[in-house]
Rosetta silent file (secondary structure, phi, psi, omega in degrees, C-alpha in Angstrom):
SEQUENCE: MNRAKRLIISLIVAFGLLLVVLVLQYQPKPALIQTAQQSAQQATAYPLPVRSPVPTIRPLPTVAPTLIVPTVPPTPTLPPSTPGPVIWLTYSDPDAGYTFLYPSDAHLGVSKDVDFRFKAVNLAFNLPQIHDYQGLSIRVLEKTPDTSVEQFLEQAYTQATGQPPPPDFRSSFQYGVVSGIQSVQTNQIPSNADYAIYVPNRGRVYRIALVHGLASLTSSPEAASLLNQIVQTFVLTP
SCORE:     score description
SCORE:     0.000 S_00000001
   1 L     0.000  -46.176  176.943   15.991   18.848 -141.340 S_00000001
   2 H   -63.313  -39.214  179.203   18.741   16.549 -140.134 S_00000001
   3 H   -61.416  -39.756 -178.867   18.428   18.013 -136.731 S_00000001
   4 H   -67.567  -38.197  179.366   14.747   17.133 -136.640 S_00000001
   5 H   -65.709  -45.610 -179.254   15.397   13.577 -137.656 S_00000001
   6 H   -61.490  -36.386  179.858   18.034   13.153 -135.024 S_00000001
   7 H   -65.994  -41.801 -179.860   15.651   14.493 -132.428 S_00000001
   8 H   -66.049  -42.633 -179.655   12.901   12.087 -133.459 S_00000001
   9 H   -63.436  -39.609  179.718   15.296    9.173 -133.474 S_00000001
  10 H   -62.726  -40.954  179.352   16.546   10.158 -130.039 S_00000001
  11 H   -65.003  -39.908 -179.572   12.996   10.281 -128.687 S_00000001
  12 H   -64.859  -42.353 -179.400   12.198    6.886 -130.193 S_00000001
  13 H   -64.575  -43.599 -179.083   15.310    5.362 -128.640 S_00000001
  14 H   -63.019  -38.826  179.840   14.582    6.950 -125.271 S_00000001
  15 H   -67.213  -36.834  178.782   10.983    5.662 -125.383 S_00000001
  16 H   -67.179  -43.703  178.324   12.189    2.207 -126.227 S_00000001
  17 H   -62.209  -39.769  178.704   14.643    2.185 -123.417 S_00000001
  18 H   -63.002  -39.717  179.679   11.915    3.368 -121.005 S_00000001
  19 H   -64.514  -42.761  178.856    9.620    0.613 -122.218 S_00000001
  20 H   -61.158  -42.303  179.818   12.306   -1.996 -121.690 S_00000001
  21 H   -62.377  -41.995 -179.498   12.901   -0.723 -118.157 S_00000001
  22 H   -65.499  -41.365  179.569    9.210   -0.875 -117.352 S_00000001
  23 H   -63.042  -43.728 -179.885    8.876   -4.392 -118.731 S_00000001
  24 H   -65.692  -34.170 -176.906   11.850   -5.592 -116.689 S_00000001
  25 H   -69.613  -38.915 -176.659   10.527   -3.923 -113.535 S_00000001
  26 H   -94.971    3.505  176.740    7.099   -5.574 -113.641 S_00000001
  27 L   -73.880  124.865 -178.329    8.238   -9.048 -114.789 S_00000001
  28 L   -64.863  141.263  179.102    7.474  -11.572 -111.869 S_00000001
  29 L   -85.207  126.356 -175.520   10.444  -13.229 -110.266 S_00000001
  30 L   -64.413  -31.769 -175.936   10.150  -17.016 -110.427 S_00000001
  31 L   -75.445  -23.715 -172.755   11.856  -17.598 -107.066 S_00000001
  32 L  -104.279  -23.212 -174.442    9.548  -15.321 -105.096 S_00000001
  33 L   -93.317  126.860  177.247    6.147  -15.777 -106.818 S_00000001
  34 L  -129.078  144.720  178.378    4.145  -18.816 -105.765 S_00000001
  35 L   -81.524  168.307  178.885    0.658  -19.717 -106.681 S_00000001
  36 H   -64.730  -35.274  179.749   -2.021  -20.465 -104.140 S_00000001
  37 H   -65.997  -42.151  178.253   -1.884  -24.155 -105.092 S_00000001
  38 H   -64.020  -38.703  178.812    1.851  -24.294 -104.446 S_00000001
  39 H   -63.541  -39.423  179.996    1.395  -22.594 -101.091 S_00000001
  40 H   -67.978  -41.553  177.775   -1.257  -25.141 -100.096 S_00000001
  41 H   -61.329  -42.362  179.498    0.958  -28.017 -101.230 S_00000001
  42 H   -64.078  -38.044  178.527    3.858  -26.610  -99.249 S_00000001
  43 H   -65.381  -35.126  179.065    1.632  -26.201  -96.160 S_00000001
  44 H   -72.665  -36.657 -178.112    0.542  -29.820  -96.525 S_00000001
  45 H   -72.477  -32.963 -177.633    4.064  -31.050  -96.986 S_00000001
  46 L  -123.316   81.097 -178.975    5.432  -29.144  -94.043 S_00000001
  47 L   -66.244  148.768  178.117    2.785  -29.093  -91.283 S_00000001
  48 L   -69.318  141.972  178.404    3.250  -26.600  -88.495 S_00000001
  49 L   -63.984  135.935  179.667    4.454  -28.118  -85.235 S_00000001
  50 L   -86.152  122.881  179.340    1.649  -28.737  -82.760 S_00000001
  51 L   -77.688  132.081  176.548    2.324  -27.104  -79.414 S_00000001
  52 L   -70.732  144.387 -178.078    1.698  -29.252  -76.405 S_00000001
  53 L   -61.857  139.828  179.415   -0.811  -27.759  -73.997 S_00000001
  54 L   -71.428  121.573 -179.473    0.726  -25.708  -71.252 S_00000001
  55 L   -63.303  140.287  178.685    0.203  -27.556  -67.960 S_00000001
  56 L   -80.545  123.631 -179.185   -1.924  -25.742  -65.465 S_00000001
  57 L   -90.146  112.356  178.363    0.044  -25.012  -62.326 S_00000001
  58 L   -86.849  134.232  179.085   -2.168  -25.444  -59.310 S_00000001
  59 L   -68.017  142.076  177.513   -1.174  -23.485  -56.238 S_00000001
  60 L   -67.364  144.087  178.320   -0.120  -25.569  -53.274 S_00000001
  61 L   -62.144  140.460 -179.614   -2.555  -25.524  -50.372 S_00000001
  62 L   -77.094  122.324  179.554   -1.699  -22.961  -47.770 S_00000001
  63 L  -113.405  124.912  178.833   -0.601  -24.643  -44.542 S_00000001
  64 L   -64.145  139.007  179.823   -0.343  -22.612  -41.389 S_00000001
  65 L   -64.804  137.353  179.332    3.127  -22.832  -39.889 S_00000001
  66 L   -87.360  122.425  179.514    3.352  -25.178  -36.929 S_00000001
  67 L   -87.002  117.037 -178.891    4.759  -23.527  -33.840 S_00000001
  68 L   -93.822  111.776  179.725    6.986  -25.970  -32.020 S_00000001
  69 L  -101.775  126.415  179.646    7.021  -25.189  -28.325 S_00000001
  70 L   -64.201  139.040  179.948    9.618  -27.000  -26.259 S_00000001
  71 L   -78.307  120.417 -179.894    8.101  -29.212  -23.605 S_00000001
  72 L  -108.128  125.085 -179.852    8.965  -27.912  -20.158 S_00000001
  73 L   -63.386  139.712 -178.025    8.401  -30.263  -17.237 S_00000001
  74 L   -63.509  143.917  177.758    5.904  -28.811  -14.743 S_00000001
  75 L   -77.397  124.425 -178.854    7.341  -27.232  -11.648 S_00000001
  76 L   -64.314  134.094  179.145    6.325  -29.257   -8.617 S_00000001
  77 L   -93.015  121.152 -179.829    4.075  -27.313   -6.275 S_00000001
  78 L   -78.786  137.916  177.872    5.042  -27.674   -2.675 S_00000001
  79 L   -66.478  146.276  179.137    2.153  -28.040   -0.244 S_00000001
  80 L   -58.982  139.572 -178.798    1.705  -25.089    2.091 S_00000001
  81 L   -71.185  131.099  179.045    3.637  -25.513    5.255 S_00000001
  82 L  -119.416  137.593 -179.789    1.410  -26.257    8.208 S_00000001
  83 L   -65.245  143.872  178.826    2.567  -26.101   11.778 S_00000001
  84 L   -72.310  168.677  179.802    2.885  -29.426   13.469 S_00000001
  85 L   -61.969  138.974  179.979    0.736  -30.393   16.422 S_00000001
  86 L   -78.917  129.946  177.831    1.538  -28.483   19.587 S_00000001
  87 L   -83.772  135.909  178.501    2.854  -30.683   22.365 S_00000001
  88 E  -101.066  135.360 -179.093    1.309  -30.106   25.781 S_00000001
  89 E  -107.244  166.158 -178.079    3.492  -30.223   28.864 S_00000001
  90 E  -113.260  132.119  172.525    2.627  -30.834   32.497 S_00000001
  91 E  -114.899  133.669 -179.967    3.252  -28.463   35.379 S_00000001
  92 E  -132.451  140.613  174.197    2.922  -29.736   38.923 S_00000001
  93 E  -127.726   91.677 -178.123    3.250  -28.025   42.280 S_00000001
  94 L   -61.771  -30.146 -178.179    3.163  -30.710   44.966 S_00000001
  95 L   -68.656  -44.680  179.664    3.471  -28.101   47.697 S_00000001
  96 L   -82.321  -18.677  175.193    0.395  -26.155   46.552 S_00000001
  97 L    82.015   47.080  175.178   -1.388  -29.347   45.541 S_00000001
  98 E  -155.451  164.685  176.147   -2.333  -28.897   41.873 S_00000001
  99 E  -150.468  155.729  177.515   -1.259  -29.740   38.337 S_00000001
 100 E  -158.452  165.450  176.460   -2.274  -28.657   34.818 S_00000001
 101 E  -105.093  150.002  178.431   -1.279  -28.985   31.184 S_00000001
 102 E  -148.417  152.819 -179.454   -0.097  -26.126   28.962 S_00000001
 103 E   -67.910  144.316 -175.134    1.102  -25.822   25.337 S_00000001
 104 L   -69.717  -19.573  179.374    4.821  -26.158   24.847 S_00000001
 105 L   -84.600   -0.662  174.809    5.051  -22.953   22.786 S_00000001
 106 L   -86.484  155.862 -178.926    3.880  -20.895   25.776 S_00000001
 107 E  -100.955  119.109 -177.657    6.404  -19.343   28.148 S_00000001
 108 E   -99.145  129.934  175.838    6.112  -20.576   31.725 S_00000001
 109 E  -127.592  135.407 -179.718    7.415  -18.488   34.593 S_00000001
 110 E  -125.630  130.976 -178.132    7.403  -19.460   38.258 S_00000001
 111 E  -137.796  160.477  178.323    8.239  -17.038   41.052 S_00000001
 112 L  -116.413  115.224 -179.629    8.112  -16.917   44.842 S_00000001
 113 L   -98.146  133.961 -178.041    6.470  -13.863   46.360 S_00000001
 114 L   -65.142  -22.348 -178.391    7.187  -13.079   49.992 S_00000001
 115 L   -80.946   -9.987 -177.739    3.558  -12.022   50.438 S_00000001
 116 L  -124.063  146.037  179.787    2.303  -15.477   49.457 S_00000001
 117 L   -72.351  -36.450 -175.053    3.049  -18.826   50.943 S_00000001
 118 L  -106.276  164.504 -178.915    2.993  -20.662   47.616 S_00000001
 119 L   -68.311  150.374  175.409    4.692  -20.035   44.285 S_00000001
 120 E  -101.384  139.868 -179.440    3.088  -17.845   41.639 S_00000001
 121 E  -116.814  131.360  174.977    2.792  -19.135   38.085 S_00000001
 122 E  -125.188  130.388 -177.300    2.656  -16.916   34.996 S_00000001
 123 E  -124.988  114.355  178.678    2.048  -18.367   31.559 S_00000001
 124 E   -92.758  123.798 -178.673    2.542  -16.186   28.438 S_00000001
 125 L   -77.505  150.490  174.654    0.614  -17.477   25.426 S_00000001
 126 L   -99.981   96.349  179.643    2.160  -17.696   21.969 S_00000001
 127 L  -117.719  102.800 -171.975   -0.395  -15.963   19.726 S_00000001
 128 L   -58.426  -32.212 -176.273    1.282  -14.995   16.406 S_00000001
 129 L   -84.387   -4.207 -176.619   -1.360  -12.413   15.442 S_00000001
 130 L  -122.117  125.739 -174.049   -1.194  -10.601   18.793 S_00000001
 131 L   -97.317  -14.502  179.229    1.896   -8.644   19.793 S_00000001
 132 L   -88.991  163.508 -178.874    0.855   -7.616   23.312 S_00000001
 133 L   -65.585  130.379  174.595    1.169   -9.854   26.352 S_00000001
 134 E  -138.051  130.928 -178.215   -1.643  -12.375   26.683 S_00000001
 135 E  -177.962 -159.634  179.406   -1.636  -15.136   29.260 S_00000001
 136 E  -137.524  160.886  174.345   -2.780  -16.393   32.624 S_00000001
 137 E  -133.935  146.845  178.849   -1.610  -16.262   36.197 S_00000001
 138 E  -125.387  123.271  176.444   -2.219  -18.714   39.048 S_00000001
 139 E  -123.592  139.897  177.093   -2.122  -17.641   42.681 S_00000001
 140 E  -106.121  110.092 -176.894   -2.808  -19.866   45.665 S_00000001
 141 E  -102.843  154.622 -178.508   -4.564  -17.817   48.359 S_00000001
 142 E  -106.521  145.988  176.668   -5.329  -18.907   51.907 S_00000001
 143 L  -147.470  168.049  176.101   -8.654  -18.754   53.713 S_00000001
 144 L   -75.622  145.407 -176.272  -10.248  -20.252   56.763 S_00000001
 145 L   -58.254  -30.840 -176.602  -11.800  -23.663   56.110 S_00000001
 146 L   -89.549    3.607  178.680  -15.301  -22.534   57.090 S_00000001
 147 L   -89.103  128.136  178.082  -15.286  -19.496   54.762 S_00000001
 148 L   -74.475  165.539  179.340  -17.247  -19.973   51.539 S_00000001
 149 H   -67.950  -31.035  177.043  -15.825  -18.848   48.233 S_00000001
 150 H   -66.965  -43.494  177.620  -18.477  -16.076   48.039 S_00000001
 151 H   -64.865  -39.402  178.100  -17.479  -14.763   51.444 S_00000001
 152 H   -60.855  -40.217 -179.314  -13.842  -14.962   50.485 S_00000001
 153 H   -69.921  -36.269  176.843  -14.498  -12.834   47.382 S_00000001
 154 H   -64.102  -41.430  177.424  -16.398  -10.212   49.380 S_00000001
 155 H   -65.181  -39.568  179.037  -13.461   -9.948   51.751 S_00000001
 156 H   -65.592  -35.862  177.825  -11.035   -9.667   48.821 S_00000001
 157 H   -65.402  -44.825 -179.852  -13.141   -6.859   47.332 S_00000001
 158 H   -64.939  -39.342  179.492  -13.126   -4.918   50.577 S_00000001
 159 H   -66.192  -34.232 -178.150   -9.379   -5.429   50.977 S_00000001
 160 H   -81.094  -31.872 -174.152   -8.709   -4.152   47.406 S_00000001
 161 H  -109.561  -18.502 -175.397  -11.054   -1.134   47.426 S_00000001
 162 L    77.650   10.736 -179.117  -11.397   -0.309   51.128 S_00000001
 163 L  -130.749  155.443  176.211  -15.196   -0.414   50.734 S_00000001
 164 L   -70.352  152.166  179.724  -17.829   -3.051   51.330 S_00000001
 165 L   -64.837  148.742  178.404  -19.062   -4.869   48.223 S_00000001
 166 L   -66.465  162.883 -177.076  -22.204   -3.457   46.536 S_00000001
 167 L   -59.843  -33.462 -178.344  -25.549   -5.199   47.103 S_00000001
 168 L   -93.909   23.580 -174.931  -25.511   -6.811   43.674 S_00000001
 169 H   -58.599  -44.338 -176.035  -21.927   -7.998   44.072 S_00000001
 170 H   -78.512  -10.086 -177.060  -22.750  -11.695   43.787 S_00000001
 171 H   -67.271  -20.633 -179.717  -25.101  -11.210   40.806 S_00000001
 172 H   -89.168   -1.549 -177.445  -22.139  -11.207   38.445 S_00000001
 173 L   -69.768  137.273  173.019  -20.838  -14.575   39.632 S_00000001
 174 E  -117.428  126.318 -174.377  -20.713  -17.371   37.069 S_00000001
 175 E  -100.213  143.699  177.005  -20.521  -20.850   38.514 S_00000001
 176 E  -153.481 -176.342 -178.758  -18.753  -23.816   37.039 S_00000001
 177 E  -121.774  125.843  176.491  -16.923  -26.977   38.018 S_00000001
 178 E  -127.175  124.317 -179.624  -13.131  -27.247   38.067 S_00000001
 179 L    54.069   36.700  177.742  -11.472  -30.476   39.173 S_00000001
 180 L    78.292    8.749 -177.004  -14.845  -31.669   40.489 S_00000001
 181 E  -121.448  137.273  177.502  -15.317  -28.592   42.715 S_00000001
 182 E   -66.582  127.074 -175.732  -17.863  -25.800   42.281 S_00000001
 183 E  -125.347  166.083 -176.937  -15.944  -22.667   41.326 S_00000001
 184 E  -123.826  134.899  173.617  -16.789  -19.015   40.702 S_00000001
 185 E  -112.526  129.865  179.946  -15.816  -16.795   37.769 S_00000001
 186 E  -156.082  160.633  174.822  -16.005  -13.033   38.260 S_00000001
 187 L  -122.356   20.865 -176.048  -14.383   -9.752   37.282 S_00000001
 188 L   -81.174  -18.233 -179.963  -15.511   -7.816   40.372 S_00000001
 189 L   -85.938  119.581 -177.771  -12.147   -7.950   42.149 S_00000001
 190 L   -60.263  129.298  177.934  -10.015   -5.014   40.899 S_00000001
 191 L  -172.489 -176.266  178.059   -6.877   -6.218   39.122 S_00000001
 192 L   -88.953   12.650 -178.316   -5.234   -6.289   35.715 S_00000001
 193 E   -97.007  147.093  174.163   -7.227   -9.422   34.824 S_00000001
 194 E   -68.237  -41.495  173.988  -10.261   -9.543   32.570 S_00000001
 195 E  -162.767  169.576  179.379  -11.720  -12.096   34.909 S_00000001
 196 E  -141.154  149.981  176.637  -10.572  -14.813   37.299 S_00000001
 197 E  -108.660  127.262 -176.692  -11.772  -18.271   38.237 S_00000001
 198 E  -110.782  120.405 -178.113  -11.683  -19.073   41.950 S_00000001
 199 E  -112.644  108.334 -179.774  -11.418  -22.739   42.929 S_00000001
 200 E   -83.419  144.592  176.492  -11.898  -23.366   46.691 S_00000001
 201 E  -157.203  102.456 -178.419  -10.326  -26.373   48.366 S_00000001
 202 L    54.989 -117.637 -176.318  -10.302  -26.636   52.155 S_00000001
 203 L   -94.148   22.204 -179.022   -8.165  -23.748   53.469 S_00000001
 204 E  -134.389  157.110  172.119   -7.064  -22.516   50.003 S_00000001
 205 E  -131.132  123.307  179.376   -8.472  -20.736   46.988 S_00000001
 206 E   -94.213  116.817 -177.303   -6.807  -21.223   43.618 S_00000001
 207 E  -101.361  113.692  177.877   -7.102  -18.062   41.541 S_00000001
 208 E  -110.041  109.903 -171.832   -6.713  -18.637   37.769 S_00000001
 209 E  -115.409  142.876  173.265   -6.822  -15.247   36.017 S_00000001
 210 E   -91.810  115.807 -174.105   -6.850  -14.202   32.356 S_00000001
 211 E  -121.453  162.484  179.041   -4.402  -11.296   32.081 S_00000001
 212 E  -145.528  167.483 -179.786   -3.092   -9.028   29.340 S_00000001
 213 L   -78.033  175.072 -177.334   -0.437   -6.379   28.857 S_00000001
 214 L   -71.001  -23.052 -178.071   -0.815   -2.628   29.252 S_00000001
 215 L   -75.339  -14.708 -178.741   -1.037   -2.049   25.486 S_00000001
 216 L  -108.812  143.668  176.768   -4.330   -3.961   25.261 S_00000001
 217 L   -80.527  -24.611 -179.417   -7.655   -2.936   26.725 S_00000001
 218 L  -155.640  167.731  177.447   -8.768   -6.524   27.045 S_00000001
 219 L   -78.611  154.365 -178.376   -7.634  -10.065   26.348 S_00000001
 220 L   -79.954  157.627  175.004   -8.224  -11.565   22.918 S_00000001
 221 H   -59.461  -32.965  178.276  -10.794  -14.315   22.237 S_00000001
 222 H   -64.051  -39.590  178.858   -7.894  -16.612   21.335 S_00000001
 223 H   -67.582  -40.407  179.421   -6.377  -16.083   24.781 S_00000001
 224 H   -64.641  -39.096  178.581   -9.717  -16.718   26.502 S_00000001
 225 H   -64.847  -40.325  179.948  -10.183  -19.938   24.502 S_00000001
 226 H   -68.101  -37.391  177.229   -6.711  -21.157   25.434 S_00000001
 227 H   -62.477  -41.487  179.765   -7.290  -20.401   29.116 S_00000001
 228 H   -62.163  -37.478  177.979  -10.495  -22.472   29.042 S_00000001
 229 H   -65.240  -38.967 -179.663   -8.573  -25.414   27.572 S_00000001
 230 H   -69.667  -39.428 -179.766   -5.967  -25.184   30.327 S_00000001
 231 H   -61.958  -33.679  178.810   -8.604  -24.918   33.073 S_00000001
 232 H   -65.278  -21.195  178.386  -10.118  -28.171   31.825 S_00000001
 233 L   -97.014   -2.061 -176.979   -6.791  -29.900   32.622 S_00000001
 234 L   -72.168  126.543 -176.835   -6.469  -28.305   36.055 S_00000001
 235 E  -134.154  132.810  174.656   -6.501  -30.988   38.753 S_00000001
 236 E   -83.811  135.673 -178.924   -6.182  -30.668   42.534 S_00000001
 237 L  -114.962  153.666  179.272   -3.822  -33.176   44.079 S_00000001
 238 L   -62.123    0.000    0.000   -3.647  -34.439   47.676 S_00000001
C-alpha cells in the first residue's frame, strides 16, 4: 500500500516537472518577439539607405589607329642624257679642187695611191647600232675633157670586167646635181660599193661611193642618209 502511494506521488511529481518544462519552453522571449506594429514602427524610424543609381558606362568610340609615315623628300629625277649636237668639220683638197663637210664623230682617213694622181679619202661613219664598217670613199679619176660621164662609165665597166657594157647599161643611171653639175649615180661598176655618184668636171671625175665592210651584205639606211647629207655639202673649187 505504501509502495503504491509512493509510486503515485512520484508520477504526480514527474508530471508536474514535465509540465513546468513545457511551459518554460513555449513561453515567448520578450527580447526576440516583436509585434507587426513594432516592426513597422522600427522600419519607419530607421529607413533603409537609398542606393544611388549605378552610372551607365558608355563605351568610347572606336578610333582607327593613325599610321604616321615619315615624310621622305622626293628623289630628283634626272633628265635622260641626250647627245649634244654633232659638230661638222671641213675637209679641203686644193690640189684635187673640192671641199666638203663631215661630222666630227666620223673617222677621216687620207691616203696617196701610186695608181692615182690625187689623194684618196675614206670616211668611216660613227653609227652606234651598227658594228660593221659603214662609210664613204672619194676618188678623183682622170678623163679626157671631151669624154662624157656616160662614156667614162662605159669605159670603166669594160676595164673592170673585160667585157663591153650590156645594151641596157645606161638604163640604171640616176641623174642629179652636185655642186651645180649634172652627175650620175649607178651601181653598174663592179666594186665593194653599194653605189657611187660620179661628178664630172673638165678632165676629172669625182667618184663618191657608199661602201661597207665584208661582214655586211649592204650599207645601212643610216649610212646612205649620212652620205646624202655630205654630198649636199660637196663643192668643186677652182
